[in-house]
Backbone as CSV, one residue per row, in Angstrom:
resi,resn,N_x,N_y,N_z,CA_x,CA_y,CA_z,C_x,C_y,C_z
1,UNK,94.619,166.017,144.685,94.451,164.605,144.013,95.337,163.427,144.850
2,UNK,96.448,163.551,144.994,97.313,162.274,145.429,96.798,162.014,146.860
3,UNK,95.972,163.013,147.519,95.307,162.133,148.741,94.390,161.231,148.694
4,UNK,93.686,161.379,147.227,92.665,160.529,146.882,93.035,159.158,146.653
5,UNK,94.528,159.101,146.417,95.169,157.698,146.274,96.218,157.070,147.459
6,UNK,95.732,157.850,148.090,96.614,156.806,149.747,96.615,156.052,150.223
7,UNK,96.909,154.986,150.986,97.032,153.536,151.522,95.681,153.448,151.800
8,UNK,95.102,154.213,152.878,93.898,153.853,153.327,92.806,153.982,151.960
9,UNK,92.898,154.997,151.376,91.667,154.806,150.162,92.150,153.897,149.290
10,UNK,93.256,153.635,149.096,93.179,152.503,147.890,92.563,150.826,148.446
11,UNK,92.917,150.734,149.934,92.473,149.333,150.716,90.594,149.376,150.639
12,UNK,90.394,150.790,150.713,88.681,150.954,150.593,88.386,150.647,149.342
13,UNK,88.992,151.359,148.384,88.850,150.921,146.906,88.731,149.505,146.498
14,UNK,89.718,148.838,147.280,89.787,147.487,146.657,88.743,146.694,147.209
15,UNK,88.583,146.932,148.523,87.081,146.016,149.478,85.900,146.774,148.421
16,UNK,85.721,147.925,147.863,84.357,148.003,147.177,84.485,147.092,145.933
17,UNK,85.572,147.319,145.446,85.474,146.586,144.048,85.384,144.952,144.450
18,UNK,85.620,144.405,145.437,85.670,143.112,145.662,84.389,142.801,145.922
19,UNK,83.474,143.665,146.909,82.305,143.502,147.177,81.488,143.523,145.504
20,UNK,81.688,144.280,145.101,81.179,144.412,143.409,81.314,142.974,143.060
21,UNK,82.221,142.667,142.963,82.807,141.093,141.973,82.060,140.294,142.563
22,UNK,81.776,140.007,143.755,80.848,138.974,144.779,79.635,139.593,144.413
23,UNK,79.015,140.726,144.182,77.572,140.746,144.220,77.276,140.532,142.688
24,UNK,78.395,140.661,141.556,78.192,140.535,140.540,77.835,138.462,140.100
25,UNK,78.794,138.211,140.644,78.762,136.561,140.795,77.385,136.341,141.290
26,UNK,76.883,136.699,142.145,75.816,136.106,142.730,74.855,136.578,141.893
27,UNK,74.806,137.469,141.651,73.781,138.007,140.463,73.772,137.175,139.254
28,UNK,74.702,136.921,138.752,74.812,135.987,137.491,74.469,134.794,137.694
29,UNK,74.798,134.132,139.058,74.369,132.837,139.266,72.791,132.790,139.435
30,UNK,72.579,133.976,139.938,70.807,133.784,140.386,70.038,133.849,139.173
31,UNK,70.618,134.856,138.212,69.865,134.802,136.941,69.966,133.914,136.035
32,UNK,70.971,133.347,135.908,70.758,131.884,135.100,69.644,130.869,135.552
33,UNK,68.974,130.497,134.316,68.186,129.699,134.109,68.567,128.046,134.037
34,UNK,69.060,127.484,135.106,69.479,126.059,135.060,69.193,125.137,134.310
35,UNK,67.690,125.326,134.137,67.070,124.308,133.816,66.707,124.409,132.248
36,UNK,67.405,125.153,131.433,67.230,125.405,129.821,67.324,124.294,129.274
37,UNK,66.375,124.405,128.121,66.178,122.781,127.615,66.431,123.363,125.995
38,UNK,67.455,123.293,125.702,67.696,123.274,124.406,68.253,122.123,124.125
39,UNK,68.211,121.565,122.551,68.330,119.568,122.524,69.877,119.215,123.140
40,UNK,70.770,120.322,122.880,72.068,119.784,123.270,71.936,119.302,125.154
41,UNK,71.306,120.244,125.919,71.078,120.102,127.221,70.213,118.653,127.599
42,UNK,69.547,118.876,126.729,68.496,117.783,126.884,69.021,116.342,126.671
43,UNK,69.855,116.551,125.584,70.501,115.151,125.184,71.481,114.753,126.673
44,UNK,72.408,115.886,126.777,73.386,115.670,128.097,72.656,115.175,129.150
45,UNK,71.655,115.527,129.765,70.896,115.276,130.659,70.477,113.569,130.275
46,UNK,69.984,113.528,129.209,69.832,111.851,128.729,70.635,111.137,129.264
47,UNK,71.824,111.345,128.608,73.270,110.376,128.745,73.670,110.312,130.212
48,UNK,73.746,111.968,130.950,73.919,111.415,132.152,73.207,110.430,133.040
49,UNK,71.770,110.568,132.676,70.836,109.824,133.601,71.092,108.270,133.100
50,UNK,70.899,107.998,131.807,71.453,106.398,131.644,72.557,105.994,132.080
51,UNK,73.498,106.918,132.135,75.077,106.424,132.888,74.901,106.149,134.251
52,UNK,73.863,107.082,135.177,74.061,106.849,136.668,73.642,105.425,136.964
53,UNK,72.987,104.501,136.355,72.754,103.195,136.668,73.792,102.274,137.072
54,UNK,74.778,102.776,135.988,75.959,102.260,136.074,77.142,102.781,137.083
55,UNK,76.844,103.735,137.557,77.696,104.411,138.692,77.189,104.179,139.658
56,UNK,75.984,104.195,139.915,75.251,104.180,141.325,76.058,103.252,142.422
57,UNK,76.363,101.895,141.843,77.144,101.175,143.062,78.626,101.513,143.307
58,UNK,79.106,102.255,142.337,80.466,102.684,142.565,80.655,103.553,143.499
59,UNK,79.241,104.740,143.123,79.376,105.466,144.302,78.932,104.934,146.079
60,UNK,77.774,103.930,145.941,77.768,103.797,146.926,78.971,102.419,147.857
61,UNK,79.603,102.061,146.696,81.038,101.592,147.396,81.787,102.257,147.811
62,UNK,81.815,103.312,147.323,83.011,104.632,147.663,84.012,104.460,146.525
63,UNK,84.193,103.551,145.575,85.308,103.885,144.797,85.248,105.184,143.765
64,UNK,83.861,105.807,143.695,83.518,106.665,142.967,83.313,107.932,143.678
65,UNK,83.577,108.967,143.737,82.949,110.215,144.630,83.075,111.688,143.729
66,UNK,82.050,112.529,144.604,81.866,113.332,143.622,83.069,114.729,144.104
67,UNK,83.125,115.322,142.897,84.497,116.421,143.443,83.826,117.647,144.029
68,UNK,84.862,118.496,144.206,84.320,119.939,144.619,83.771,120.653,143.440
69,UNK,84.510,120.619,142.359,84.373,121.042,141.299,83.139,120.553,140.014
70,UNK,82.357,120.063,140.660,81.368,119.607,139.966,81.584,118.076,139.243
71,UNK,82.450,117.488,138.967,83.150,116.792,138.378,83.339,115.063,139.258
72,UNK,83.584,114.074,138.777,83.486,112.803,139.369,85.023,112.494,139.577
73,UNK,85.545,111.415,140.375,86.916,110.781,140.331,86.389,109.600,140.819
74,UNK,87.398,108.613,140.740,87.612,107.382,141.041,88.313,107.420,142.342
75,UNK,87.824,107.416,143.270,88.476,107.448,144.785,89.225,106.606,145.316
76,UNK,88.579,105.385,144.955,89.459,104.300,145.495,89.325,103.020,144.744
77,UNK,90.486,103.043,143.926,90.439,101.637,142.933,90.304,100.384,143.666
78,UNK,90.871,100.339,144.729,90.622,98.829,145.155,89.182,98.281,145.398
79,UNK,88.427,99.183,145.332,87.333,98.934,145.515,86.315,98.080,144.282
80,UNK,87.299,98.464,143.282,87.003,97.962,141.887,87.679,96.686,141.902
81,UNK,87.089,95.417,141.423,88.137,94.386,141.010,89.094,95.037,139.749
82,UNK,90.129,94.537,139.739,91.161,94.736,138.691,90.671,94.482,137.584
83,UNK,89.782,93.503,137.157,89.302,93.514,135.753,88.164,94.101,135.327
84,UNK,87.876,95.305,135.969,86.509,96.284,135.887,87.003,97.455,135.881
85,UNK,88.471,97.573,136.290,88.798,99.265,136.729,89.157,99.906,135.613
86,UNK,89.537,98.832,133.934,89.246,100.276,133.019,88.001,100.311,132.459
87,UNK,87.036,99.697,132.641,85.486,100.105,132.416,85.383,101.466,133.384
88,UNK,85.528,101.346,134.643,84.792,102.103,135.334,85.909,103.357,135.276
89,UNK,87.267,103.409,134.666,87.755,104.666,134.036,87.118,105.589,133.083
90,UNK,86.762,104.362,132.003,85.900,104.615,131.030,84.382,105.512,131.131
91,UNK,84.061,104.605,132.392,82.499,105.523,133.089,82.923,107.085,133.520
92,UNK,83.790,106.827,134.183,84.073,108.388,134.790,84.799,109.575,133.941
93,UNK,85.445,108.861,132.952,85.760,109.618,131.658,84.692,110.326,130.908
94,UNK,83.514,109.214,130.753,82.440,109.747,129.884,81.707,110.675,130.837
95,UNK,81.199,110.463,131.977,80.461,111.378,132.636,81.154,112.922,133.045
96,UNK,82.496,112.541,133.119,83.097,114.125,133.429,83.131,114.787,132.084
97,UNK,82.973,114.315,130.961,83.300,114.709,129.567,81.422,115.509,129.204
98,UNK,80.511,114.565,129.844,78.997,115.038,130.090,78.792,116.214,130.914
99,UNK,79.116,116.478,131.728,79.408,117.248,133.083,79.321,118.476,132.258
100,UNK,80.993,118.506,131.691,81.954,119.745,131.374,80.773,120.165,130.209
101,UNK,80.827,119.415,129.631,79.981,119.960,128.131,78.013,120.527,128.786
102,UNK,77.750,119.492,130.183,76.284,120.212,130.097,76.455,121.692,130.744
103,UNK,77.645,121.984,131.460,77.647,123.247,132.028,78.179,124.414,131.281
104,UNK,78.416,123.675,130.268,79.142,124.781,128.767,77.561,125.123,128.094
105,UNK,77.070,124.019,127.853,75.590,124.322,127.027,74.541,125.275,128.075
106,UNK,74.233,124.832,129.147,73.452,125.739,130.102,73.832,127.255,130.013
107,UNK,75.502,127.601,129.857,75.826,128.721,129.895,75.207,129.600,128.700
108,UNK,75.763,128.811,127.494,75.370,128.935,126.403,73.830,129.261,125.982
109,UNK,73.149,128.333,126.539,71.647,128.631,126.520,71.217,129.600,127.253
110,UNK,71.644,129.962,128.112,71.601,131.338,128.723,72.333,132.640,127.859
111,UNK,72.951,132.390,126.874,73.204,133.432,126.270,74.576,134.391,127.005
112,UNK,74.790,133.337,127.886,76.482,133.833,128.458,77.137,133.001,128.588
113,UNK,77.972,132.611,127.912,78.981,131.203,128.474,80.029,131.898,128.933
114,UNK,80.398,132.966,129.209,81.108,133.590,130.571,80.664,132.553,131.819
115,UNK,79.297,132.240,132.012,78.875,132.151,133.460,79.211,130.482,133.649
116,UNK,79.696,129.749,132.508,80.224,128.456,132.686,80.484,128.327,134.022
117,UNK,81.842,128.844,134.758,82.087,128.523,135.721,81.548,128.923,137.264
118,UNK,80.663,129.454,137.281,79.910,129.634,138.116,78.700,128.843,137.942
119,UNK,78.040,128.345,136.635,77.182,127.186,136.525,77.624,125.824,137.076
120,UNK,79.055,125.755,136.714,79.665,124.761,137.242,79.705,124.476,138.767
121,UNK,79.942,125.688,139.324,80.164,125.586,140.937,78.960,125.697,141.727
122,UNK,77.597,126.132,141.028,76.578,125.593,141.568,75.962,124.476,141.693
123,UNK,76.419,123.668,140.344,75.749,122.129,139.848,76.872,121.223,141.174
124,UNK,78.046,121.763,141.021,78.836,120.817,142.201,78.121,120.892,143.688
125,UNK,77.780,121.967,144.170,76.852,121.986,144.939,75.839,120.932,145.278
126,UNK,74.926,121.062,144.222,73.834,120.315,143.837,74.197,119.260,143.837
127,UNK,74.932,118.434,143.169,75.446,116.868,143.203,75.734,116.596,144.485
128,UNK,76.645,117.408,145.335,76.617,116.924,146.645,75.485,116.822,147.867
129,UNK,74.706,118.082,147.905,73.430,117.950,148.349,72.309,116.822,147.819
130,UNK,72.344,116.352,146.664,71.589,115.233,145.978,72.153,113.870,146.677
131,UNK,73.536,113.868,146.975,73.893,112.490,146.873,73.198,111.696,148.082
132,UNK,73.454,110.453,148.036,73.067,109.881,148.860,73.532,109.209,150.261
133,UNK,73.395,108.999,151.348,74.081,108.817,152.334,74.883,107.587,152.098
134,UNK,76.193,107.755,152.319,77.238,106.719,152.199,78.197,106.931,150.980
135,UNK,77.527,107.895,150.278,78.139,108.283,148.974,79.742,109.599,149.609
136,UNK,80.646,109.222,148.732,81.537,110.115,149.063,81.851,111.538,148.334
137,UNK,81.831,112.768,148.706,82.432,113.740,148.188,83.563,114.428,148.586
138,UNK,83.981,115.200,148.058,85.297,116.010,148.319,85.064,117.415,149.020
139,UNK,85.812,117.621,150.261,85.289,118.697,150.981,87.041,119.214,151.129
140,UNK,87.206,120.468,150.543,88.665,121.037,150.740,89.643,119.792,150.487
141,UNK,90.095,119.399,150.897,91.761,118.480,150.128,90.964,116.833,150.610
142,UNK,90.201,116.806,151.164,89.858,115.616,152.135,88.256,114.864,151.474
143,UNK,88.260,113.783,151.230,86.886,112.659,151.194,86.282,112.793,152.175
144,UNK,84.944,113.067,152.029,83.946,113.073,153.480,82.800,112.111,153.065
145,UNK,82.426,111.271,153.914,81.352,110.208,153.891,79.789,110.821,154.086
146,UNK,79.130,111.170,153.513,77.997,111.636,153.430,77.000,110.956,154.431
């Protein structure tokens, strides 16, 4: 029996478990309905859409960028006049609150609140893919202009 748990076998077992976890995460993400339309999801999407008009100019100027975790951040405060910085900080906070709530509600709408992290990661990639040319997004530890 002790031969079963030697160093070589333990490495193989760890590899099999890791592959299984990756496959499960991929399956969970693929199985999630990202377009679930609960009243809460619809309200959050409407709120995000309404706020987008206020944020679009800040994305274009480079003041605000898309983070790798599906949120947004004030990337360059100097691109915003001093008198407007409090307002942009409030916009960024409101946007991030709605995004976090959206990921949570989509996971709940799928009956799997534990999928929130995977759903957030999926949206992070989608936000960046849909970003317009000239917008900034976080890649690793750096900001990249699309």
